[in-house]
C-alpha positions as CSV (number, residue, x, y, z in Angstrom):
1,M,0.3,-0.3,-0.4
2,N,1.9,3.4,-1.0
3,T,1.4,6.2,1.3
4,A,1.8,9.6,0.3
5,I,4.1,11.5,1.5
6,P,3.8,15.4,3.0
7,A,5.1,17.8,0.7
8,A,7.8,20.0,2.7
9,K,6.3,23.1,3.4
10,A,8.2,26.9,3.7
11,R,6.8,28.4,6.8
12,T,6.1,32.2,6.3
13,G,6.9,34.0,9.6
14,V,3.7,35.4,9.5
15,S,1.9,35.0,12.9
16,G,-1.5,32.8,12.4
17,L,-1.0,32.7,8.6
18,D,0.8,29.4,8.5
19,T,-2.4,28.0,10.2
20,I,-4.5,28.7,7.5
21,L,-2.3,27.2,5.0
22,A,-1.5,24.1,6.9
23,G,1.9,24.6,7.7
24,G,3.0,27.1,4.9
25,L,3.7,27.3,1.1
26,S,4.3,23.9,-0.5
27,A,8.4,24.3,-1.2
28,G,9.4,24.2,-4.9
29,H,6.2,26.1,-6.1
30,V,4.7,29.6,-7.1
31,F,2.5,31.5,-5.3
32,L,0.6,34.8,-5.6
33,L,-0.1,37.5,-3.3
34,E,-2.7,40.0,-4.8
35,G,-4.0,43.0,-2.9
36,N,-4.2,46.6,-3.5
37,P,-1.8,49.1,-2.6
38,G,-1.5,49.2,1.4
39,A,-2.8,45.6,2.1
40,G,0.2,44.7,3.5
41,K,1.9,42.6,0.6
42,T,5.3,43.5,0.8
43,T,5.7,43.7,4.6
44,I,4.5,39.7,4.5
45,A,6.6,38.7,1.4
46,L,9.8,40.7,4.0
47,Q,8.7,38.2,6.8
48,F,8.7,35.2,4.2
49,L,12.2,35.8,3.2
50,I,13.0,36.8,6.7
51,E,11.6,33.4,7.9
52,G,13.5,31.5,5.6
53,A,17.1,33.7,6.2
54,R,16.1,32.6,9.9
55,L,16.0,28.7,8.9
56,G,19.5,28.9,6.7
57,E,17.9,29.8,3.6
58,R,19.0,32.3,0.3
59,G,16.4,35.1,-0.5
60,L,16.3,36.7,-3.1
61,Y,13.9,40.0,-3.4
62,I,13.4,41.0,-7.0
63,T,12.1,44.6,-7.3
64,L,10.3,46.0,-10.8
65,S,8.5,49.3,-8.8
66,E,10.6,50.0,-5.3
67,T,14.0,51.0,-4.8
68,E,16.1,49.1,-3.1
69,S,16.6,52.2,-0.6
70,E,13.0,52.1,-0.1
71,L,12.3,48.7,0.8
72,R,15.1,48.4,3.5
73,A,13.9,52.0,4.8
74,G,10.1,50.3,5.2
75,A,11.3,46.8,6.3
76,A,13.4,48.9,9.1
77,S,10.0,50.6,10.4
78,H,9.0,47.2,11.3
79,G,12.5,46.3,12.9
80,M,13.4,44.1,10.0
81,I,16.9,43.9,8.9
82,I,17.7,42.9,4.9
83,D,21.4,41.7,5.2
84,G,23.6,38.2,5.2
85,N,21.2,35.7,3.5
86,I,18.5,38.0,1.7
87,E,19.8,40.0,-1.2
88,V,17.6,42.3,-3.0
89,F,17.7,43.2,-6.9
90,E,16.6,46.4,-8.4
91,V,15.5,46.1,-11.6
92,V,16.4,49.4,-13.0
93,P,15.5,51.4,-16.6
94,P,18.4,51.5,-19.8
95,E,20.2,54.0,-19.1
96,S,18.7,55.2,-22.5
97,L,15.7,56.2,-21.1
98,L,17.0,58.3,-18.3
99,D,17.9,60.5,-21.1
100,S,15.5,63.5,-21.1
101,D,15.2,63.3,-25.0
102,Q,13.8,60.0,-24.5
103,Q,9.9,60.5,-24.3
104,Q,9.6,57.4,-23.2
105,S,8.3,56.0,-19.8
106,L,10.3,54.6,-17.5
107,L,7.8,51.7,-17.3
108,Y,8.9,49.1,-19.7
109,S,6.8,48.7,-22.6
110,S,8.5,47.1,-25.9
111,D,9.4,43.4,-26.8
112,L,13.2,44.0,-26.5
113,E,12.7,45.5,-22.8
114,L,10.6,42.8,-21.9
115,G,12.8,40.0,-22.9
116,E,15.9,42.1,-21.1
117,T,14.0,42.6,-17.8
118,T,13.3,38.5,-17.6
119,K,17.1,38.2,-18.6
120,E,17.8,40.2,-15.4
121,I,15.6,38.5,-13.4
122,F,16.9,35.2,-14.3
123,A,20.8,36.3,-14.2
124,A,20.2,37.8,-10.5
125,F,18.8,34.3,-9.8
126,E,21.4,32.1,-10.7
127,R,24.0,34.4,-9.2
128,V,22.7,34.5,-5.9
129,R,21.3,30.7,-6.1
130,P,18.2,31.2,-3.7
131,S,15.7,28.8,-1.9
132,R,13.0,31.3,-1.6
133,V,12.6,34.3,-4.3
134,V,10.1,37.2,-3.8
135,L,8.6,39.1,-7.0
136,D,7.5,42.2,-7.2
137,S,5.3,43.6,-8.8
138,L,3.6,41.4,-11.7
139,S,1.5,44.9,-12.8
140,E,5.0,46.0,-14.5
141,I,5.3,42.7,-16.7
142,R,1.9,43.1,-17.5
143,L,2.4,46.7,-18.4
144,L,5.5,45.4,-20.3
145,A,3.5,42.5,-22.1
146,Q,1.1,44.8,-23.3
147,S,-1.1,41.6,-24.2
148,S,-3.2,39.3,-22.5
149,L,-1.2,36.2,-24.2
150,R,2.2,37.4,-23.9
151,Y,1.6,38.5,-20.3
152,R,0.6,34.1,-19.2
153,R,3.5,33.2,-21.8
154,Q,5.6,35.1,-20.0
155,I,4.2,33.9,-16.3
156,L,4.9,30.0,-17.4
157,A,8.3,30.9,-18.7
158,L,9.0,32.3,-15.0
159,K,7.1,29.3,-13.7
160,H,8.8,26.8,-15.5
161,Y,12.1,28.3,-14.8
162,F,11.7,28.7,-10.9
163,A,10.2,25.1,-10.9
164,R,13.1,23.5,-12.4
165,Q,15.2,25.4,-10.0
166,G,13.0,24.0,-6.7
167,A,12.5,27.8,-5.2
168,T,9.7,29.1,-3.5
169,V,8.9,31.6,-4.9
170,L,6.1,34.6,-4.3
171,L,4.7,36.7,-6.8
172,L,3.3,40.2,-5.8
173,D,0.6,41.9,-7.8
174,D,-1.0,45.2,-6.0
175,L,-3.9,44.8,-9.0
176,T,-3.3,48.5,-10.4
177,S,-3.3,47.4,-14.0
178,D,-6.1,45.3,-14.9
179,V,-8.3,43.8,-11.9
180,L,-10.2,41.3,-13.6
181,D,-7.1,40.0,-15.3
182,K,-7.0,35.9,-13.8
183,T,-4.2,34.5,-16.1
184,V,-1.9,34.2,-12.5
185,H,-4.9,32.2,-11.0
186,S,-5.0,29.7,-13.4
187,V,-0.4,29.1,-13.2
188,V,0.3,29.5,-9.7
189,H,-0.2,26.9,-6.9
190,G,-2.1,28.9,-4.8
191,V,-3.4,32.2,-4.3
192,I,-4.0,34.6,-0.8
193,H,-6.2,37.8,-1.4
194,L,-5.2,41.0,0.9
195,E,-8.2,43.2,1.2
196,E,-8.2,47.0,3.4
197,L,-11.4,47.7,3.9
198,A,-12.8,51.6,5.0
199,P,-15.4,51.7,7.8
200,G,-17.3,54.8,8.1
201,Y,-15.8,55.2,11.5
202,G,-12.7,54.2,13.0
203,S,-9.5,52.3,11.8
204,E,-8.6,50.9,8.5
205,R,-9.8,46.9,8.9
206,R,-8.0,44.3,6.8
207,R,-8.8,40.7,6.0
208,L,-7.2,37.9,3.8
209,R,-8.7,34.9,2.0
210,V,-6.9,31.8,-0.1
211,I,-8.8,31.4,-3.0
212,K,-7.1,28.6,-4.0
213,Y,-4.2,25.9,-2.8
214,R,-3.4,23.0,-5.2
215,G,-3.3,19.4,-3.4
216,Q,-3.9,21.3,0.1
217,A,-6.8,21.5,2.7
218,F,-6.8,25.2,4.1
219,R,-8.6,27.1,6.4
220,G,-11.3,29.1,3.7
221,G,-13.4,32.0,4.3
222,Y,-11.9,35.5,5.6
223,H,-9.4,35.9,8.1
224,D,-8.9,39.2,10.0
225,F,-5.2,40.5,10.2
226,T,-3.5,44.3,11.2
227,I,0.0,45.1,10.2
228,Q,1.8,46.1,13.6
229,T,5.2,47.2,14.3
230,G,7.5,44.1,13.7
231,G,5.0,42.9,10.6
232,V,1.8,41.5,9.8
233,V,-0.5,38.9,12.6
234,V,-3.1,36.9,11.1
235,F,-6.0,36.2,12.7
236,P,-7.0,32.9,11.6
237,R,-11.0,32.8,11.6
238,L,-12.3,30.6,15.4
239,I,-13.6,27.4,14.8
240,A,-14.9,25.9,17.9
241,S,-15.1,22.2,16.6
242,E,-11.6,22.0,16.9
243,H,-11.2,22.8,20.5
244,R,-12.5,20.4,22.9
245,T,-12.0,19.7,26.5
246,S,-13.2,17.3,29.1
247,Y,-14.8,18.8,32.3
248,A,-17.4,18.1,34.9
249,R,-20.4,19.4,34.4
250,D,-21.5,20.5,37.9
251,D,-23.6,23.6,38.6
252,V,-22.2,26.9,39.7
253,S,-23.3,29.4,42.2
254,S,-24.1,32.9,42.1
255,D,-23.3,33.1,45.8
256,I,-26.4,34.9,46.6
257,A,-29.5,31.9,47.5
258,E,-32.2,33.9,45.9
259,L,-30.8,34.4,42.6
260,D,-29.4,30.6,42.6
261,L,-33.1,29.5,43.3
262,L,-34.6,31.6,40.3
263,L,-32.0,29.4,38.5
264,G,-32.6,26.9,39.4
265,G,-30.0,25.7,41.6
266,G,-26.9,28.0,39.4
267,L,-25.8,27.6,36.3
268,E,-24.0,24.7,34.8
269,R,-20.5,24.8,34.0
270,G,-20.0,25.7,30.3
271,S,-23.3,27.4,29.6
272,S,-23.6,30.7,28.2
273,T,-25.8,33.7,30.0
274,L,-27.2,36.5,28.1
275,I,-28.5,39.3,30.5
276,L,-30.8,41.4,29.2
277,G,-32.7,45.0,29.9
278,P,-32.6,48.6,29.5
279,A,-30.3,51.2,30.4
280,G,-29.2,50.9,34.5
281,T,-31.1,47.7,35.7
282,G,-27.8,46.2,36.5
283,K,-26.5,43.6,33.9
284,S,-23.0,44.4,34.6
285,T,-23.3,44.2,38.4
286,F,-25.3,40.3,37.6
287,S,-22.8,39.8,35.5
288,F,-19.9,40.7,38.7
289,Q,-21.5,39.1,40.8
290,F,-20.9,35.7,38.8
291,L,-17.2,36.6,38.6
292,A,-16.9,37.4,42.5
293,A,-18.3,33.8,43.3
294,A,-16.0,32.5,40.5
295,I,-12.8,33.9,42.0
296,G,-14.4,33.2,45.5
297,R,-14.0,29.6,44.5
298,G,-10.7,29.8,43.6
299,E,-11.2,29.9,39.8
300,K,-9.8,32.6,37.3
301,A,-11.9,35.1,35.5
302,A,-11.7,37.6,32.6
303,A,-13.9,40.8,31.5
304,F,-13.8,42.3,28.1
305,I,-15.3,45.7,28.5
306,F,-16.4,48.1,26.0
307,D,-18.9,50.4,26.7
308,E,-17.6,52.0,30.5
309,E,-14.1,53.2,31.4
310,L,-12.5,51.2,33.8
311,S,-11.4,53.3,36.3
312,L,-15.5,54.0,36.7
313,L,-16.2,50.7,37.1
314,F,-14.1,49.6,39.7
315,G,-15.4,52.8,41.7
316,R,-18.8,51.9,41.4
317,L,-18.3,48.0,42.0
318,K,-16.3,48.8,44.9
319,L,-19.4,50.2,46.5
320,L,-21.3,47.2,45.7
321,G,-18.3,45.1,47.7
322,I,-16.8,43.7,45.0
323,D,-13.2,45.1,45.0
324,L,-12.6,44.4,41.3
325,E,-8.9,46.0,41.1
326,A,-7.5,44.3,43.6
327,M,-8.5,41.1,42.2
328,R,-7.0,42.2,39.2
329,D,-3.6,43.6,40.7
330,A,-3.4,39.8,42.3
331,G,-3.9,38.0,38.5
332,L,-7.1,36.5,39.6
333,V,-8.6,38.6,36.8
334,H,-7.5,39.7,33.5
335,I,-9.9,42.9,32.3
336,E,-9.2,44.8,29.2
337,Q,-10.9,47.9,28.0
338,V,-11.6,47.4,24.2
339,D,-12.0,49.8,22.1
340,A,-14.6,48.7,19.7
341,A,-13.8,51.1,16.8
342,E,-10.2,50.1,16.9
343,L,-10.4,46.4,16.8
344,S,-11.8,43.9,14.1
345,P,-14.0,40.7,15.6
346,G,-11.1,38.7,14.5
347,E,-8.6,39.9,16.4
348,F,-11.3,40.4,19.6
349,A,-12.0,36.4,19.1
350,H,-8.4,36.1,19.2
351,R,-7.8,38.0,22.3
352,V,-10.8,36.2,24.2
353,R,-9.3,33.1,22.9
354,D,-5.6,33.7,23.8
355,C,-6.6,34.9,27.7
356,V,-8.6,32.1,28.1
357,D,-6.2,29.5,27.4
358,K,-3.0,31.2,28.7
359,S,-5.1,32.0,32.3
360,G,-7.6,29.4,32.2
361,A,-10.6,31.6,33.2
362,K,-13.6,29.8,33.8
363,T,-15.6,32.9,34.0
364,V,-16.2,35.3,31.0
365,I,-17.6,38.8,30.7
366,I,-18.3,40.5,27.3
367,D,-19.8,43.7,28.5
368,S,-21.6,45.0,26.4
369,I,-22.7,43.2,22.8
370,N,-24.3,46.8,22.0
371,G,-20.7,47.4,22.2
372,Y,-19.7,44.4,19.9
373,Q,-21.4,45.0,17.5
374,A,-20.1,48.0,16.8
375,S,-16.5,46.2,15.6
376,M,-18.9,44.0,13.3
377,P,-19.2,44.8,9.0
378,D,-23.0,43.6,9.8
379,E,-25.6,41.6,12.0
380,N,-25.5,38.7,10.3
381,S,-21.6,38.6,11.1
382,L,-22.2,39.6,14.8
383,I,-24.0,36.2,15.0
384,L,-21.6,34.0,13.2
385,H,-18.7,35.3,15.3
386,M,-20.7,35.0,18.6
387,H,-22.1,31.5,17.7
388,E,-18.0,30.5,16.9
389,L,-17.0,32.0,20.0
390,L,-19.4,31.1,22.8
391,Q,-19.5,27.4,21.6
392,Y,-15.2,27.4,21.8
393,L,-16.3,28.8,25.5
394,N,-18.1,26.6,26.3
395,R,-16.0,23.4,25.4
396,Q,-13.3,24.9,27.6
397,G,-15.8,24.6,30.1
398,A,-16.2,28.6,30.7
399,N,-19.6,29.9,31.5
400,T,-19.6,32.8,29.8
401,F,-21.6,35.8,30.3
402,L,-23.1,38.5,28.0
403,T,-24.9,41.6,28.3
404,V,-27.0,43.7,25.9
405,A,-28.9,47.0,26.5
406,Q,-32.4,47.0,25.2
407,H,-34.1,50.5,23.7
408,G,-36.3,52.6,25.9
409,L,-37.1,51.9,29.7
410,V,-40.4,50.6,30.2
411,G,-43.4,49.4,28.0
412,D,-42.3,47.3,24.1
413,M,-38.3,47.3,24.3
414,K,-35.9,46.0,21.3
415,A,-32.3,45.1,21.3
416,P,-30.5,45.9,18.4
417,V,-29.7,42.4,17.9
418,D,-30.9,39.5,18.9
419,V,-28.6,36.7,20.2
420,T,-31.4,35.1,22.8
421,Y,-31.1,31.7,20.9
422,L,-27.1,31.5,21.0
423,A,-27.4,31.7,25.1
424,D,-27.8,29.0,27.1
425,T,-30.0,31.1,30.2
426,V,-31.4,34.3,29.7
427,I,-32.0,36.6,32.0
428,L,-34.3,39.5,32.0
429,L,-34.3,42.6,33.9
430,R,-36.7,45.2,34.1
431,Y,-38.2,48.0,35.4
432,F,-41.4,48.9,37.1
433,E,-43.8,51.5,38.5
434,A,-45.3,50.5,42.0
435,A,-46.7,52.6,44.9
436,G,-45.0,55.8,43.5
437,R,-41.4,54.3,42.6
438,V,-39.1,52.9,40.1
439,R,-38.6,49.8,41.1
440,R,-36.4,47.0,38.9
441,A,-37.4,43.2,38.6
442,V,-35.6,40.5,37.1
443,S,-36.9,36.9,35.5
444,V,-35.3,33.8,33.8
445,I,-36.9,33.7,30.5
446,K,-35.1,30.5,29.0
447,K,-32.6,28.1,30.9
448,R,-31.5,25.2,27.7
449,T,-30.0,22.5,30.9
450,G,-32.3,22.6,33.2
451,F,-35.1,23.7,35.6
452,H,-35.8,27.3,36.6
453,E,-38.4,29.4,38.2
454,D,-40.7,30.8,36.4
455,T,-41.4,33.8,39.0
456,I,-40.6,37.1,38.8
457,R,-38.4,38.8,41.5
458,E,-37.7,42.6,42.7
459,Y,-34.5,42.8,43.2
460,R,-32.7,45.9,44.4
461,I,-28.3,47.2,44.4
462,G,-27.1,49.3,47.2
463,A,-24.0,48.7,49.7
464,A,-24.8,45.2,50.2
465,G,-24.7,44.4,46.4
466,L,-27.5,42.6,44.8
467,T,-30.6,42.0,47.3
468,F,-33.4,40.3,46.2
469,G,-37.5,40.1,47.6
470,G,-39.8,37.4,47.0
471,P,-41.9,36.1,44.0
472,L,-44.1,39.3,42.6
473,V,-47.4,37.4,43.3
474,G,-50.0,40.0,43.4
475,F,-48.8,42.1,39.7
476,Q,-49.7,41.0,36.2
477,G,-47.5,42.9,33.5
478,V,-44.4,43.5,35.6
479,L,-42.6,42.9,32.4
480,R,-44.4,45.5,30.7
481,G,-43.0,48.2,33.1
482,V,-46.6,48.7,34.0
483,P,-47.5,45.9,36.4
484,E,-51.7,45.9,37.8
485,F,-52.7,45.0,41.0
486,V,-54.1,41.1,40.7
487,S,-54.6,40.4,44.8
488,D,-54.4,42.0,48.1
489,T,-51.2,39.8,48.8
490,A,-48.2,42.5,49.2
491,S,-44.9,40.9,47.7
492,L,-43.2,44.4,47.1
493,M,-39.8,44.8,49.0
494,S,-39.8,46.9,51.9
495,R,-38.2,50.4,51.9
496,D,-34.7,49.2,54.3
497,S,-34.3,46.0,52.5
498,G,-31.8,47.7,50.1
499,D,-30.2,51.0,49.1
500,G,-30.6,52.1,45.5
501,G,-28.6,52.5,43.5
502,N,-27.7,52.2,39.1
503,S,-25.9,49.3,37.3
């Protein structure tokens, strides 16, 4: 029985990209890296050569559009040094073209110039004998070829030459001369497409997609990436089914007896909870009550805050008896302020996963989905991202708490996006008016993993934290915000059962 031997891979040196490519680029083949100017092609190409140099492989960067000094300056801005095993070969026009009397563009255009350019490229390769080659960019060769047929023949000639030499080649295309020309796609072994998106507000977003990879499974779809000092960092799309762990499915407590009763004894480990309600009802307070209980059990936790300044959050929770800042300083909680305008959803999912993997956090708070939604291109993407993230966290045995602020204060209210079907448990918070006062009520409207109370309980937020009353049996219409008395049974909390306060 013949067993297929996997082809050797040339690692790209780009964090996350090799995961998408199942180990890297197949050695000895030609690949295309395409994208508009500024998308990150040159940076990835430099990382590809530098990774090869680190492994003792010779590298050659052939530039037709950028000068050597510009290339080295760009590399230096990332802390990359091009020396040793990497050589830069700058293809320059014949001196006659630089004569002001010659009414000719600096870009090659004649058959003779195309042939001379190809000879220079081959001569540089013969001199350096590299294992890795970058050719930047194909737009210049396309202009020199002047026709699609000659361009295809030229690319085929380059491909066959490099294939005979056993080099791994990265062709760069800035898509400036003919975006619709897919000639190279059919010739090369693989195609990586880079995109740069400009949202209505905030910094640019970048993503990549592997369009083609012959004879190799790869991670399809779009993957977010950023260009940081040091190079490109790719965030592979999270696939929850790849991450499974075993854990005991016991119940976790909130350390508040009435809240645990409302939840039918607590929350099952490895489940997600959505806390839904209008602004000020205490959604964050509920979630951090579960976090404090987890810390009390000796577990680690993490919180990702979109909406509130951390100093305000620390001060507010301290008044409720939860010293979150001390927990953070002791290394028990990882807490992070998230700027939705500067962060792509892929990078956020990567941060959450990295935190859970490294710290072993068993309680994760995302406050709030409203802020998270701001980093999404559209609602459908939000649902898909949240589904994979929640599935991943559940499979790590972590309890996830999400908050969503609904529009309005009383009456009919709507959330900006419906994620209730994704969560295992949904806790609904409401304002209601009774006896001349604005009060708060809580109910559990869904618990996928077991029994829960179907009652509505009043609660207060004060110096003692969350305090709960008994079921509101004498009212109907509490969830609409305008209850009606239906019996003489008094079930409202007395004024001294808890202090007022905001969430």
